[in-house]
NUVO-71701 format. One record per residue (C-alpha): residue in one letter; x, y, z. Coordinates in steps of 0.5 Angstrom, whole numbers. Each point is the difference from the previous one (the first is absolute). Layout:
BEGIN
- resn xx yy zz
- A X Y Z
...
end
This chain:
BEGIN
- resn xx yy zz
- M 0 0 0
- E 3 7 -2
- R -2 6 4
- G 3 7 -1
- G -2 7 -1
- V 3 7 1
- V 2 3 7
- G 3 7 0
- G 5 0 -5
- W 1 -7 -1
- A -3 -6 -4
- V 0 -7 3
- R -2 -6 -2
- A 0 -7 4
- V 1 -5 -6
- R 1 -8 0
- V 6 -2 -4
- R 3 -6 -3
- F 7 -2 -2
- P -1 -4 -6
- Q 7 -3 -1
- S 0 -2 8
- P -1 -7 2
- A -7 2 3
- S -2 4 -6
- D -7 -1 2
- L 1 3 7
- D -3 8 1
- V 5 4 4
- G -3 7 3
- A 4 6 -3
- E -2 8 -1
- L 0 4 -6
- R 2 7 3
- Y 0 7 -3
- A 2 7 3
- C -1 7 -2
- E 7 2 2
- D 3 -5 -4
- P -5 1 -6
- F 4 -4 -6
- A 1 -6 5
- V -4 -6 2
- C 2 -5 5
- L -2 -8 1
- A 1 -2 7
- F 1 -7 3
- P -1 -1 7
- A 6 -3 4
- V 2 -2 6
- G 4 7 3
- A 0 5 -6
- P -5 -1 -6
- V 3 -1 -7
- E -1 6 -4
- W 1 1 -8
- Y -1 7 -3
- F -1 1 -7
- C -3 5 -5
- R -8 0 0
- N 0 1 -8
- L 4 -7 0
- L -6 -3 4
- D -5 3 -4
- A 3 -2 -7
- G 2 -7 2
- R -7 -1 1
- H -1 0 -8
- R 8 -2 -2
- T 6 -2 2
- T 4 6 3
- G 6 2 4
- L 7 -2 0
- G 5 -1 6
- D -3 -2 7
- V -7 0 -2
- T -4 -2 -6
- V -8 0 0
- F -4 -4 -5
- P -7 -3 -1
- G -1 -7 3
- E -4 -6 -1
- D -7 0 4
- G -1 7 1
- T 6 2 3
- V 6 5 -1
- V 7 -3 1
- V 5 4 4
- A 7 -3 -1
- L 5 2 5
- R 7 -1 -1
- G 5 0 6
- A 7 -3 1
- R -3 -7 1
- G -4 0 -7
- C -7 2 -2
- T -6 -1 4
- P -7 1 -4
- V -6 2 4
- A -7 -1 -3
- V -5 6 2
- P -7 0 -1
- A -1 4 -6
- D -7 3 3
- A 4 2 6
- V 6 4 -4
- E -6 3 -4
- A -3 3 6
- F 6 2 4
- L 3 4 -6
- A -7 3 -1
- D 1 2 8
- A 7 3 -2
- Y -2 3 -6
- A -6 4 4
- L 5 2 5
- V 5 3 -5
- P -2 0 -8
- P 5 -2 -5
- G 4 6 -2
- T -1 3 6
- E 5 -4 4
- H 5 6 0
- L -5 5 4
- H 1 -5 6
- L 8 0 0
- D 3 4 6
- V 7 1 -4
- D 2 5 5
- T 0 -5 6
- A 3 -6 -4
- L 6 5 -2
- T 1 2 7
- R 0 -7 3
- L 5 -2 -6
- L 5 6 1
- A -1 0 8
- P 7 -2 3
- P -1 -7 4
- P -2 0 7
- C 6 0 5
- E 1 -7 3
- G -1 -1 7
- A -3 7 1
end
């Protein structure tokens, strides 16, 4: 069961995903799709974990385009899957893990994200001055 919606500047959708290349490919695993206005070009696919959650950030447009055709280079590619899914392939040091997400959940999540920040208006939600200040600030003193 997927659930989600918009709260403040966030779109969050809880989803049940599958790992089609795993030995337990029919096992549903809980995950979340997240979008924040303050990072308007990115989406997050997060998995629960003992300790810190595992979070993958990638371009919102990549997720959208991947519903219709294979797209992406490098660590994340997205493509239409079988049986009404969208596959997000995550590549890391240990190889590639495809994650099948229900297409209707992806569509609902993107509708919420686009309601928060319509396509083409992402630049209006960036705080470039704050980002540059943080980037150019001297590192904090150790032991202070």
